[in-house]
Each structure stands twice: as C-alpha cells, then as structure tokens.
N, C-alpha and C positions, 0 to 999 in steps of 0.2 A: 633217122633218130633211133637209137636203141638204148637199152639200159645195161650199165655195167655194175655188177654186184661186187663190192669190196668186202671180202670176208676177213675176219680177225685172224691174222696169221699166227703160226706157232712162234711165240716170242720168248721162249725159254724152256729149257729141259724140265719136263715134269709139270709144266704149267697147264692147267685145264681150263682156267677162266681168268678174266681180268675185269677190274672195275673201271667204269668210265669216270675219270677224274675231271675232265673238262672238255667241252665241245668248242671247236673253233669255227664250226659251220652250223647252219640250220636249214630246214627245208626251204627251197627257193633260192638259196645262195648259189652264185657261180663260183666254182673252184677251179683253179689252174692246176696243171700238172705240177707235182711237188708241193702243192699248197697244203697247209695244215688242216687235218680233219679232226683229230681228237687225241687226248692224252689218256692212255690206258695204264692202270696200275696193277701190278701183280704183287705177290709177297716179297719179291726181291727188287723190283724196279718199276719206274714209271717210263713207259715207252711212248714216244710221240709218233702217231700215224700220219703219213703224208699221202696225198692222192696220187695214184699212178697214172691218172688220166685227167683231162680237162672236161668240164661239163657243168650241168646244173644238178644240185642235190635234190632228190625227190623223196628220199626216205632216210631216216636215221634210226638206230637200234633202240635207243632209250634215253633216259634222263641222266644227268650227272649223279653218280652214286649207285647206279644200276650195275649189276654184274652180268656179263655175257660170256658164253662159252667160246673157246678157241674153235675156229672154223665156221662160226655162225656169221650171218650178214651184219656188218657194222654200218655201212652206208651204201645206198643205191644212187648211182649217178647217171643222169641222162646224157648220153654222149652223141654228138653229131657225127654221122657217118658210120655209126655202128649198126649192123643189121639186127633187126628185132628178133629174129628166130634163126637159130642154127649158126649165127655168126659169132665172131670173136672180137674182143676189143683189140684195137691196134696195139701192137707190142709195146707196153709201157716201159719206161725206164724203171730200174730197180728203185723201189721206194726208199727214201731216206728215213732211217729209223734213228731217232734220237732218244737215248736211254738215260733217264734220270734215276740214278741209283739211289735206293733207300736202304738204310741198314736193315738187315733181316730182323733184328730185334731193336728197332729204333730206340736208342737208349734214352729216349724221352723217359722211358722208364728209368733211365739212369741218372740224368743230371738235373741240377737245380738251375739250369739256364735255359734261355729261349732256344728255339729250334732252327730244321734245315732241309734243303733240297739240293741234290747235286745232279748235274747233267753231263753225260758223256756221249758225244755225238759221233756216229760213224757215218761220214758223208763222203761221196766221191770227190776227188780233187777237182776244183773248179777249173774250167778252161780259161786261158788267159783272156782278159777282157780288153777291148780296144782302148787306145789311149784317149784321154779326155782333156778338154781344156779347162782352165780354172773356173770358167763360167758354168760348167756343168755341175749339177748338185750331187749326182751320185758318185761315190768314191770309186776309184779304180781298184779292181782286184789285183793284188800283186803278191809275190812270194817273198819280197824283200821289204822290211819295214822301214822304207825311206821317208815316209811322211805320214802324218796322222790321217790324211784323206785316203790313203791306200789301205783299204780294209778288206780282209778276207771274210766273205759271207756268202751263203747260198742265195739263189734268187728269191726263195720264199722269205728268208730273213730280211732281205733288202726291201721286198714289197711291203712286208709288215711294218718295217721301220718307216717307210715312206708314208703309209696310211696313218701311222701314229704321229707323224711329223717329227721323228727323231733323227738327228744328225748322227750317222754311224761313227763319225770321227770323234764324237764325244762319249761313246760307249766303250767301257773297258772290256777287252776281249779275254777269253780264257787263256790258259798258259800257252797253247799252241798258236795263239794269235788269230784264231778263227772266231768270228762272232756267231753266236747261236741264239735261238729263241730265249734260252734261259738268261743270257746276258741282257737281252731287252727287258725281260721280266725284272731282273735285278735293278736295271737302270730306272724303270718306272717306279719300283718300290721306293727307291731312295730319292728320286728327283721329281716325282709327280704327286707328292703328298699334299700340295696346296699350301704349304708353309704354315706360319703361325696364325691362329684364329684368335681374335680379341676375346677377352673374358665376357661372358654374358650371352654369347651366341649359342643357341640351343641346337644341337645336332639332331638328326633323325634317328629313330630306333631302327635297328637292322638285325635281321635274322640271317645267320650264315650256316649253311649245311656243313656238318663235320664229315669230310670225305678225304680220300687220298691219304697223304702222309699224316695229316692231322688226325684222321681216324686211326691210322696205325699207331700213332703215338698214344692216343687215348686208350686204345685196346690194350697195348702193352703195359702202360702204367697201371691200368685197372687190374690186369692179370697179375702183375708183380705184387701189388698191394693185397690183392685178394688171396693169392696162393702162398706168399712168403711171409712168415712171421719175422718182421724186421725188428732189430734192436739197434740202437745208436750208442756210440761211444765218442766222447770229445775230450781231447787232451790239449794242454797249453804248451807251446814250443817257444823257446827263446831263439830267434833266428838272427840275432845281432852278428855273430861270427860268420854265419853263412852269407849274410848280405855283404859283409866286408870282403869275403872270399869271392863272391860273385862280381863285385865291383872291380876287384883286382884282375880277375880273369877277363872281364869285358874290356878293361883298359888296354890290354895287349892282345886282343882277339884278331886284329888284322882284318882279313876278308871273311873270317868265319862268322856264323850267325851269332846274334846277341843272346846271351844266356839269361833266361828268366828263372823264377823259382822252380818251375816244373821239371826241368832236366835233373836238378838235384834231388827232388822228391821222388821222381821215377827211379833214378839210380839207387837211391836208398831202399825203396820198396823192393826192387829186384834183388838186392843183396840179402834181404830178409826172407823172401818167400820160400827159399829152400828149407828154411827152419820152420815155416808156417804153411805147409802145402795145402792145408784145408781152406786157405783163403784164395788160392789160385786154382779155382775149381769151378765145375759146372755140376748142378744137381738136376738129374732127371727124376722128377717126383713120380711120374707114371711108372717108370721101371724100377724105382727105388735104388738108383745107382748114382754115386758121386764119382766124377772123373777128375782126378788131380793131375794137373798139367806140369810137365817138366820144363817147358819153355813159358816165358811170360809174353803173351800177346796182349799188350796193354791198350785199352780203349781210352781215347781222349774226347770227352764230350765237347762238341764244337757248335757254336751258334752260327746259323746261316739264315739267309732271308726266308727260306721256306719252312724251316722247322729244325728240330734238334737231330743231329747226326753224330755218330761216334766212329770217327776214323780210328784205325788200329795200327799201332806200332808193332810190327812183327819182330819177335825175338828181341824184345827191348833189353833183356839181360846181357846181350852181346854188344851193346852200343855204349860209347863213351858220352860224356856230357855234350860235346859239340855235335856228335852224330844225332843224339836225341833232340837237341835244339833244332837242327836242320830238318829232321823228320817231322817234328811237331809243326813247324812253319809250313812245310810242304803239304802235309795232310790237311791242315786247317784251311789253307788256301784252296786246295783241290775240292774240299767239301763245299766251300763257299762259291767257287766259280763253276762247279759242275764237272770238273775233269776227273773226279775220284772214280776209281774202278770198284766194281762190286766186291772184289777180294780185299780191298782196303777199307771196307765198311762193314765187315762181318768177321766173326770168329774171335772176338776178344775173350780173354779169360778173367780179367779183372779190369775195372774202370776207374779213372780219375776224373773228377769233375771240378772245375774251378770257375768262379765268377770274377776272378781277378780282384781289382780294388773295390768291387761291389760285393765282395764275399760275405759281408755280415760278420757277426760275432761267432755264430755257429750255424750249421746246417744239418738237415737230416735227409740226405739224398736217397732217392728210391733206387733199389738194386736193379741192374740191367739183367733181367732174367735171360738165360738160366745161370748166370754168374751168382756167386754167393757173397760178394763183398764189393763195396764201392767206397772210395776215399775222396774226401773233399777238403782241400785247403781253404781257409778263410782269409780275410784281409789282414794285412800287417798293421799293427798299431804301436805307437811308442808310449811306454809307461815307466814310471819310476819303480825300480825293483831293488830289493836287498841283495847285494853281491858280496861274496867273501873274496878277499885278496889272497895272495900266496901265503901270508902269515896267519890266515884264518880270521882276520878282522873284517867285520861286516861294514859295508858302506852303501849308500843309496846311489844308483846309477840310472841313467836313461837307457832303456833297453827296447829292442824291437821284438814284439810278441805276436805270435800267430797261433790261432787254434786250428787243429786238424780234426775233422769229423769223419767218422766211419759208420756205415750202415752194414749190418751183416745178417745173413740168413741163419736164424737160431736153430734150424733143423740140422745144420752142418757145422756151424761155428759157435763155440761156447763163449760166454762172456769173458772167461779167463783167457782164452786164446786171443780175443780182440784186445784186451787190456795189455797182455804181455807183448803182443805185436806193437801196439802203440808206444809202450815204454821203450822198446828196442829201437823203434823208429825215432823217438825223441833223442836217444843217445847219438844216433848218426847225424841227425839234422843239427843238433847243437854242437857237434864236433865235426865240421865238414871235411877235415883232413881224413877222417875214417871213410867218407864216401869216395874220396879221390884215391885212397889206397887200393891196390889191386885186389 
C-alpha cells in the first residue's frame, strides 16, 4: 500500500487558485480510476477533477467554498501496490477534465432572468463496447444513433447513472450525442423534484452556501450596482406591423429557424449603434478609459439549470434575421446543455435580456459590467389605441404594444443619449421595412 497525492493541476492560463465548488468523495470512500473527485471553479470555468488512480480516499483539501492554490494537494488516495517510499504511482490514464464554462462576467449582473451552468467535456473517444442483448440493462456505446439504448458515455458517467438508478436512454445528451455528468445533473433537476406537494405540508428550513457560479453571480451583481450609477428609460412601442411581418416571414421560412422578436430587435439595435457609439462600449473605471467598439458583440441573457449565462453573438451587425435566429437558438441550447465554449460566453459589448411572455410591464435590468448599457424587451399586450388613417381621421384600433426598457451607466451615457436612441429604435421597430432594408 502507498499513498498517491493528487495535486491541483494547472487548469488555465494565468490561473493561480481555484474554489472547491463540490466534493464527490469523502475520506474513506473508494474511488475508481476516472471517478469524480471534485468540481473546481476559477474565474473562467468550473473544471471537474477525475481520479487518475483507483484506491481509498484518506485526505481531502478542504470544504466546499474553500480556495486552494494550483499545485497544492487536493486529494490523497491510498493505492494498493504503490510503494510507500521512493516509488511511483502506476502510470495513470490522462485524467478526464470536464470544463463547465462560466461567463467571465456572469451577466447575472445583466439580466432579469434566472440563471446557468454550461459544461464542455474534453474526453478520450470511448473504445467500442461489446454487443449486448436486450436483457442487459446498460446501454451499448455506439457512434451511430441507431437506438435510444445506444448511448455514448464515459465509464464514470455510466457508474454514476447506475448508482442513481437513472436509465441513460431517458437522458437527453449534449449536441455531440455524448452524455456527461452535467446531463445527469440536468435530468435530476427536472425529473427528481418529487412532484406536487399538497397544500398544508410544511417543508424544512434549509441553509444553502452561496458558492461557485451562484457566488460569481452575487459578486458581479453587487459590484455592478455598487460601482455603476444606473438610470433606466422605458418607451412604449407599437409592434403590430412587426408582428405581421414576422408571421409572414415565418409562414414561408421552409427549413430556416423560426423568427422571434429578438432577431428584429437585435438587427435594429445594430443599425443604430454606429450613431450611438457610447452605448456599445466598456468603461474601465480604474483606468478612467471608455472603449467604444466598432463591432457589436451582443450578449443574450439565457436561463439555464445552473444559473444565468450570457452567450455572445459575435459581429451581430453582419448577420441577417435568419442568421441571428439560428445563432440565438444555437447559443441558448449550448449554454443549457453545457457545450458552449468559453469564447462564446465572454466579450459582449452590449446585452439584451428578455423574459419572453413573462416580461412584465417594465423592467430595470442590471448592467453587465464593464458594459454601459443593457436593453430589455417586455411582454406584448393588446390594447385599444387611437390610430390615424391616410386621410388623417382618427379611429380606435386594437394594437399590439410592447415596452422596451434600458438601463445605462450615467458616467458614460447621458439621459438625452438614451432617450434619443430609444426614439430612433421605436421608429425602426414600428416600421419593420426599415429593418429589412440594407
């Protein structure tokens, strides 16, 4: 018997320490090679550590929420056959590192919607598994999606699913078809809640430590509100014509993605930002420098099972409505299923946050620091309005009305700038042909 010391590896350029987000083992547990040890969170990502050896855990570095340095001992494992002194651990397989990317500035600060976690796994390709009969419970690994039972998953994921009593065929995999621990987490979140509880049953009080992504969200929201003098501006938009245009385009879309309100809004915003460069900017308050960007890297606040994330549409000004719709769908799904890359979750220059049909009458979203503006469309309602016909006669019509809210950094954006931008945006939204014009 000997002891193998698993040290926290270098998990990112310039990273000196990481926070213990979750332990998957405790002292006394037996861990298999490739078994989950802990989730470690840096400023940029949550990385899942897996054991390079099999053995019994005899020491762990600390509690959830503790921060440890790169290179320090994370777990000590007693390994059978390992020499006590002067020996070396049997050459372990390269540990599988599963990276749960978090936005560098989780726009939790940004949006008025619930949160997110994303997981991008870098795993070795699995060896072909032996054929199984229908009586066998474990699915066969296969590279061709011929049946629901043929699921791609690492041995560690399969063992965890077995321990939890989860049928892998019922779990929705990520875009590449491989099941990961994050997919099991999402499955448990949505399917293991216990269902409806009759009224009158009293639940237990619970204390939950604010760690990991939730802590990042809390810190960034607090920093944004503490450091940025926000002001809000809300304007009413008549979207009747836009909704008619949207319906017409969707009717003939073929295999293209369905258009929602967001591609129209984003396209209109991109058309206006060259005229209002102070809105498409970052403010470095320590250096006293405002950086105005020539391209629009537009953040879309997305709700995911783990918290709020903000995927970024790169060069949104260069995309048409259909391309924007496709990218919104792809990025939102990637954030939810954990396949988003770190580059897709950082670097936004302005953010849009939407609650869809739950958008309320008006919102005051929190700015995604270091950005200086965030825009939030609210829900569409039908209302009687006075409308002038071609001859100038007024009549009452049923119209579709939507409020759009803006929050701005008053150190960089004046009230006149925000009001002028909103009025120009109103003209485009209420005359959608102008959005479609080149």
